[in-house]
C-alpha positions in Angstrom: -164.3 5.8 46.0 -160.8 4.6 45.3 -160.2 0.9 45.5 -157.5 0.3 48.2 -155.4 -2.8 48.0 -156.0 -5.5 50.6 -153.8 -5.4 53.6 -150.8 -7.7 53.4 -149.3 -9.8 56.1 -147.0 -7.5 58.1 -144.8 -10.3 59.6 -142.2 -10.3 56.7 -141.9 -6.5 57.0 -141.6 -6.7 60.8 -138.8 -9.3 60.4 -137.0 -7.2 57.8 -137.3 -4.1 60.1 -136.0 -6.1 63.1 -133.0 -7.3 61.2 -132.4 -3.8 59.8 -132.2 -2.6 63.3 -129.9 -5.4 64.3 -127.5 -4.8 61.4 -127.6 -1.1 62.0 -126.7 -1.7 65.6 -123.9 -4.1 64.8 -122.4 -1.9 62.1 -122.4 1.1 64.5 -120.0 -0.8 66.8 -116.4 -0.3 65.5 -113.8 -3.1 65.6 -112.3 -2.7 69.0 -110.5 -4.8 71.6 -113.2 -5.5 74.1 -112.8 -7.9 77.0 -116.3 -9.5 77.7 -117.2 -11.7 80.7 -120.9 -12.8 80.7 -120.6 -15.3 83.5 -122.4 -18.1 81.6 -119.8 -20.8 82.4 -116.7 -21.2 84.6 -114.6 -20.7 81.4 -116.1 -17.3 80.9 -114.3 -16.2 84.1 -110.8 -17.3 83.0 -109.4 -13.8 83.4 -110.8 -13.4 86.9 -109.4 -14.5 90.2 -110.6 -14.1 93.8 -109.3 -11.2 95.9 -108.1 -11.9 99.3 -110.9 -12.5 101.8 -110.2 -12.0 105.5 -111.5 -14.8 107.7 -111.9 -17.4 104.9 -114.1 -20.4 105.1 -117.0 -19.1 103.0 -117.6 -19.2 99.3 -117.4 -15.6 98.2 -118.2 -15.8 94.6 -120.1 -18.1 92.3 -121.9 -18.3 88.9 -125.6 -18.2 89.9 -128.8 -18.6 88.0 -131.2 -16.9 90.5 -130.8 -13.6 88.7 -129.3 -12.7 85.3 -129.2 -9.6 83.1 -128.7 -11.5 79.9 -128.5 -15.3 79.4 -128.9 -17.9 82.1 -126.5 -16.8 84.9 -124.5 -14.0 86.5 -121.8 -13.6 89.2 -123.0 -13.5 92.8 -120.9 -12.1 95.6 -121.6 -13.0 99.2 -120.4 -11.6 102.6 -121.9 -13.0 105.8 -120.6 -12.0 109.3 -122.9 -14.5 111.0 -120.6 -17.3 109.7 -117.9 -16.2 112.2 -115.0 -13.9 111.7 -115.1 -10.6 109.9 -115.9 -11.4 106.2 -115.5 -7.9 104.8 -114.4 -8.5 101.2 -115.8 -10.7 98.4 -114.5 -9.6 95.0 -113.2 -10.7 91.6 -110.2 -8.8 90.1 -109.4 -8.2 86.5 -105.9 -7.1 85.5 -106.2 -5.7 82.0 -102.9 -6.7 80.5 -104.0 -6.3 76.9 -104.4 -2.6 77.5 -100.8 -2.1 78.4 -99.6 1.5 77.9 -103.1 3.0 77.9 -104.2 5.4 80.6 -107.8 5.4 79.3 -110.6 2.9 80.1 -114.2 2.3 79.0 -115.9 -0.1 81.5 -119.5 -1.4 81.4 -121.4 -3.8 83.7 -124.8 -4.5 85.2 -125.6 -4.7 88.9 -128.6 -6.2 90.8 -129.3 -5.8 94.6 -131.9 -8.4 95.8 -135.1 -6.9 97.2 -136.8 -9.9 98.8 -135.8 -13.1 100.6 -132.9 -13.8 102.9 -130.5 -11.9 100.6 -132.6 -8.7 100.5 -130.5 -5.6 100.6 -131.2 -3.7 103.7 -130.3 -0.1 104.3 -127.1 0.3 106.5 -125.5 3.5 107.8 -122.0 2.1 107.1 -120.7 2.1 103.5 -119.5 -0.6 101.2 -117.8 -0.5 97.8 -119.0 -2.6 94.8 -116.6 -1.5 92.0 -113.2 0.0 92.1 -110.0 0.9 90.1 -106.9 0.4 92.3 -103.2 0.6 91.6 -101.6 1.5 94.9 -101.8 -0.8 97.9 -100.9 2.1 100.3 -103.7 4.3 99.3 -107.5 4.2 98.7 -108.8 3.3 95.2 -108.5 5.9 92.5 -112.2 5.3 91.6 -115.0 3.6 93.3 -118.8 3.0 93.2 -120.1 3.1 96.8 -123.3 2.2 98.7 -124.3 4.0 101.9 -127.6 4.5 103.7 -129.5 3.4 100.6 -127.8 5.7 98.2 -125.0 5.4 95.6 -122.0 7.5 95.1 -118.9 7.8 92.8 -115.7 8.7 94.5 -112.4 9.5 92.7 -108.9 10.5 94.0 -105.6 11.8 92.9 -102.1 12.5 94.1 -98.9 13.9 92.5 -96.8 12.1 95.2 -95.3 8.7 94.5 -95.8 6.5 96.5 -99.2 7.8 97.3 -100.7 7.6 100.8 -104.1 8.6 102.1 -102.5 11.5 104.0 -101.7 13.3 100.7 -104.6 12.1 98.5 -107.3 14.4 97.4 -110.8 12.9 97.2 -114.0 14.0 95.4 -117.4 12.5 96.3 -120.2 12.6 93.7 -123.7 11.4 94.7 -125.4 9.5 91.9 -128.9 8.7 93.3 -130.7 6.0 95.3 -130.1 2.3 95.1 -132.8 0.3 93.2 -133.1 -3.1 94.8 -135.0 -5.7 92.7 -133.9 -4.2 89.3 -131.0 -4.6 87.0 -129.1 -1.4 86.4 -126.5 -0.9 83.7 -123.4 1.2 84.2 -120.8 2.7 81.9 -117.6 4.4 83.1 -115.2 6.4 80.9 -112.0 7.1 82.7 -108.8 8.8 81.6 -106.0 9.0 84.2 -104.1 12.2 84.7 -102.6 12.4 88.2 -100.1 15.2 87.6 -102.0 17.6 85.3 -105.6 18.5 84.5 -106.0 16.2 81.6 -108.3 13.5 83.2 -111.8 12.5 82.2 -114.6 10.9 84.2 -117.9 10.2 82.6 -120.6 7.9 84.2 -123.9 6.7 82.6 -126.6 4.8 84.3 -129.5 2.9 82.6 -132.3 1.5 84.7 -134.5 -1.6 83.9 -137.0 0.6 82.1 -134.4 1.7 79.6 -134.1 5.2 81.0 -130.5 6.4 80.6 -128.9 9.3 82.3 -125.4 10.8 82.3 -124.6 11.3 86.0 -121.0 12.5 85.8 -119.4 14.6 83.1 -116.0 15.8 84.2 -113.2 16.9 81.8 -109.9 18.5 82.6 -109.5 16.9 86.1 -106.7 15.3 87.9 -107.3 11.6 88.5 -105.1 8.7 89.7 -101.7 8.1 91.2 -98.3 8.7 89.4 -96.8 5.3 90.0 -97.0 4.1 86.5 -99.0 1.0 87.4 -102.0 0.0 85.4 -105.1 -0.1 87.6 -106.7 -3.4 88.5 -110.5 -3.6 88.4 -112.4 -5.1 91.2 -116.1 -5.9 91.3 -118.2 -7.4 94.1 -118.3 -6.4 97.8 -115.9 -4.6 100.1 -117.2 -3.4 103.4 -114.2 -2.2 105.3 -116.1 -1.1 108.4 -116.6 -4.8 109.1 -112.9 -5.0 109.8 -113.7 -4.0 113.4 -116.6 -4.4 115.7 -117.6 -0.8 115.3 -116.6 1.9 112.7 -116.2 5.4 114.0 -118.3 4.4 117.0 -121.2 3.1 114.7 -122.2 -0.5 114.4 -123.5 -2.0 111.2 -127.2 -2.9 111.1 -126.6 -5.9 108.7 -124.7 -9.1 108.8 -125.2 -10.3 105.2 -124.6 -8.7 101.9 -125.3 -10.2 98.4 -124.9 -8.5 95.0 -125.0 -9.8 91.4 -122.9 -8.6 88.5 -123.4 -9.5 84.8 -122.3 -8.4 81.3 -118.9 -7.0 82.2 -117.0 -5.3 79.3 -113.7 -3.5 79.2 -112.0 -1.5 76.4 -109.1 1.0 76.1 -108.9 4.5 74.6 -110.4 3.2 71.3 -113.5 2.1 73.1 -116.9 3.8 73.3 -120.0 3.8 75.4 -121.7 1.6 72.8 -118.9 -0.9 72.7 -119.0 -1.6 76.5 -122.7 -1.1 77.2 -124.7 -4.2 78.3 -127.0 -5.3 75.4 -129.9 -3.1 74.6 -133.3 -4.3 73.4 -131.9 -4.3 69.9 -128.7 -6.1 71.0 -130.8 -8.8 72.6 -132.3 -9.7 69.2 -129.0 -11.2 68.3 -128.5 -14.9 69.1 -126.4 -15.9 72.1 -122.8 -16.7 71.1 -121.8 -18.0 74.5 -124.2 -20.8 75.4 -126.7 -21.8 72.8 -128.5 -24.1 75.3 -129.9 -21.1 77.1 -132.1 -18.5 75.4 -131.3 -14.9 75.8 -133.7 -13.2 78.2 -134.1 -11.7 81.7 -135.9 -14.7 83.2 -134.4 -15.9 86.5 -136.8 -18.8 87.4 -137.9 -22.0 85.7 -141.3 -22.7 84.3 -142.6 -23.8 87.7 -141.5 -20.5 89.3 -138.6 -22.1 91.2 -135.3 -20.3 91.5 -132.5 -21.9 89.5 -129.7 -23.5 91.4 -126.3 -21.8 91.7 -123.2 -23.1 89.8 -120.2 -22.8 92.2 -117.4 -20.7 90.9 -113.9 -22.2 91.2 -111.1 -19.6 90.8 -108.3 -20.7 88.6 -105.9 -17.9 89.5 -104.1 -17.3 92.8 -105.1 -14.5 95.1 -103.1 -11.3 94.5 
């Protein structure tokens, strides 16, 4: 029988393979202008400011450590009607000035709907919005990600009339599946505006906590946006306009409190790509944290004793729009 060599320690080979994957991943990402907010410190939110909240008197956004997609913290948004008044909006806004002149966007972020505890997301017949592109105060957003009755939907609009109004805006609703409370979900949106001709693009990818990725929307040659020449602002958080009134189209809301988490927001222009704005993959998470070396990279949301980590209050540094 042939004499086979003794098995060698596989650890060095494993380390080499891991770093090969990391370097391959890093080299695949071209040099691009990408805005990144990981919500690890107050400083990481320098480009964000709070949207107007009707009613006031309640903290609408904070850096929280109860849940995180990567790192130690994320952004948590809170609406609570039981506090008095009609608190129907809790959002951060990003005005992407460094993309001036571009009508194309690559946007990536992660969302988490709580499944248990006082913040558990309960099914409600009335809708809310958690992400939007908006550039005309007299019309509905040109793009939004909506929740309604336990399901998610993407909605986009266009109009050739300036200024736009909801009376002359065309709307398309696209169902994208059920909500998944208790799990982080990654999103990537590729948007090219074209309000006056069929040159627009809308692509949407969703990746669940198990790593299963699906392309949910793949539209090319569409009309999208409003022709006012204004760059769209990007809002993330919670906007439940039916709470503006006691009932909405004769229907009352079944919930008084809403909480959602966001993490790993990225934004790029036309030179971007899905890879450039996607939240870190398993390979990407092998790289060391560049934001806060005191916290290890990971998905842990509780300390060693199983206690939820305390929230870090978010203090906006920009005025409301």
